[in-house]
C-alpha positions in Angstrom: -22.7 66.6 -121.5 -26.3 66.4 -120.4 -28.1 66.8 -117.1 -26.7 68.2 -114.0 -23.6 66.1 -113.7 -20.4 66.0 -115.7 -17.2 64.0 -115.4 -14.0 65.2 -117.1 -11.0 62.9 -117.2 -7.6 64.6 -116.9 -5.8 62.4 -119.3 -7.9 63.7 -122.2 -6.1 67.0 -122.2 -2.6 66.1 -121.4 0.6 64.9 -123.2 0.5 61.8 -121.0 2.9 59.5 -123.0 5.8 62.0 -122.8 5.2 62.8 -119.1 5.0 59.1 -118.2 8.2 58.2 -120.1 10.1 61.1 -118.6 8.9 60.2 -115.1 9.9 56.6 -115.5 13.4 57.4 -116.8 13.9 60.1 -114.1 12.9 57.7 -111.2 14.9 54.8 -112.6 18.0 57.0 -112.8 17.5 58.7 -109.4 16.7 55.6 -107.4 19.4 53.4 -109.0 22.0 56.2 -108.4 20.9 56.6 -104.8 21.2 52.9 -104.0 24.1 52.3 -106.3 22.3 49.6 -108.2 25.0 49.7 -110.9 27.5 48.4 -108.4 30.1 51.1 -109.3 31.7 53.7 -107.1 30.1 56.9 -106.1 32.1 60.0 -106.6 31.7 62.9 -104.1 34.0 65.8 -103.4 36.8 64.1 -105.4 36.6 60.8 -103.3 35.2 57.4 -104.1 32.6 55.8 -102.0 30.7 52.5 -102.1 27.3 54.2 -101.7 25.6 57.6 -101.5 25.0 57.0 -97.8 28.7 56.5 -97.2 29.4 59.7 -99.1 26.8 61.6 -97.0 28.3 60.4 -93.7 31.7 61.9 -94.8 30.4 64.9 -96.7 26.9 66.0 -95.5 26.5 68.3 -98.5 26.3 65.1 -100.7 22.8 64.8 -99.2 21.6 66.8 -102.2 21.5 63.5 -103.9 18.2 62.9 -102.1 16.7 65.8 -103.9 16.5 63.8 -107.2 14.5 60.9 -105.8 12.2 63.3 -104.0 11.6 65.2 -107.2 10.9 61.8 -108.9 8.3 61.0 -106.3 6.6 64.3 -106.9 6.6 63.7 -110.7 5.3 60.1 -110.1 2.4 61.5 -108.0 1.6 64.1 -110.7 1.7 61.6 -113.6 -0.4 59.0 -111.6 -3.0 61.8 -110.9 -3.2 62.6 -114.6 -3.8 58.9 -115.4 -6.5 58.3 -112.8 -8.0 61.5 -111.6 -11.1 63.2 -113.0 -13.1 66.3 -112.2 -16.7 65.8 -111.3 -18.9 68.8 -111.9 -22.4 68.9 -110.3 -25.2 71.5 -110.0 -27.3 70.6 -107.0 -29.0 72.2 -104.0 -28.5 75.7 -105.5 -24.7 75.2 -105.7 -22.1 74.6 -108.4 -19.8 71.8 -107.0 -16.5 70.6 -108.4 -14.6 67.7 -106.9 -11.2 66.4 -108.1 -9.9 62.9 -107.3 -9.5 60.1 -106.3 -5.9 61.2 -105.6 -5.9 64.4 -103.5 -5.3 67.6 -105.5 -5.2 71.3 -104.5 -7.9 72.5 -104.6 -9.7 69.2 -104.3 -13.1 70.9 -104.3 -14.9 74.1 -105.2 -18.4 75.0 -104.1 -20.1 78.2 -105.4 -23.7 79.2 -104.7 -25.5 79.7 -108.0 -27.0 83.0 -106.6 -23.4 84.4 -106.3 -22.5 83.8 -109.9 -22.6 86.9 -112.1 -20.7 85.6 -115.1 -19.1 82.5 -116.5 -16.2 82.9 -118.9 -13.2 81.1 -120.5 -9.8 82.7 -120.0 -6.7 82.0 -122.1 -3.3 81.8 -120.3 0.2 80.6 -120.9 1.4 78.7 -117.9 4.8 77.7 -119.4 6.8 77.8 -122.6 8.2 75.2 -125.0 11.2 76.4 -127.1 10.5 80.0 -126.0 6.9 79.8 -127.3 4.1 80.1 -124.8 1.9 77.0 -124.4 -1.7 78.2 -124.5 -4.2 76.6 -122.1 -7.7 77.6 -121.1 -9.5 77.8 -117.8 -13.1 78.2 -116.8 -13.7 81.2 -114.5 -16.7 82.4 -112.5 -17.2 86.0 -111.7 -19.2 86.5 -108.5 -21.4 89.5 -107.8 -18.9 90.8 -105.2 -16.3 91.1 -108.1 -14.2 88.1 -107.0 -13.1 85.8 -109.9 -12.9 82.1 -109.0 -11.1 79.5 -111.1 -13.3 76.4 -111.6 -11.3 74.2 -114.0 -7.9 74.7 -115.6 -5.3 73.3 -118.0 -7.7 72.6 -120.9 -5.7 72.3 -124.1 -8.5 73.1 -126.5 -10.6 76.2 -126.5 -13.6 74.1 -127.8 -13.3 71.9 -124.6 -13.4 75.0 -122.4 -16.3 76.6 -124.3 -18.3 73.3 -124.2 -17.9 73.2 -120.4 -18.9 76.9 -120.1 -22.0 76.3 -122.3 -23.0 73.2 -120.2 -22.6 75.1 -117.0 -24.6 78.1 -118.2 -27.4 75.9 -119.5 -27.7 73.8 -116.4 -27.2 76.8 -114.0 -30.2 78.6 -115.7 -32.3 75.5 -115.6 -31.6 75.1 -111.9 -32.5 78.7 -111.1 -35.8 78.4 -113.1 -36.8 75.2 -111.4 -36.1 76.8 -107.9 -38.1 79.9 -108.8 -41.2 77.9 -109.9 
């Protein structure tokens, strides 16, 4: 982490193998059921049909079957993003700039003028639980002079990773401010 540019790969802080396996199994099951790839009968409302599409034509409420492939596509996008996306962090032209990609992600970019940054800090949070135990993650936050807190980077599994990013940003931010003042 040197200079005014940093690239952070998403897959470094994620349980990618489990996520990939689950997504693969979910999509295999959902799509094979939707298109009846097993060749068996589809049961809906106590009746047998040759396909989900035939069941939907008779019982429109059977259309809920499309929910599972849709969820599978969302999981596939998320898993693919974890595999290939990265976060690029730059300090240039008096701004802190953060871009996520190449797959679009919300927010895909953050831009904060260095002059508006009052404080940089790491925040601990528990976005979800596993077996009723909170899963702890860390995010890098910026407090602006107007009191607004802005989330810069999130979902870091290790405190040391978040602190290293915080330290890099503070060092480079101050170097940038000193160069501009001279």
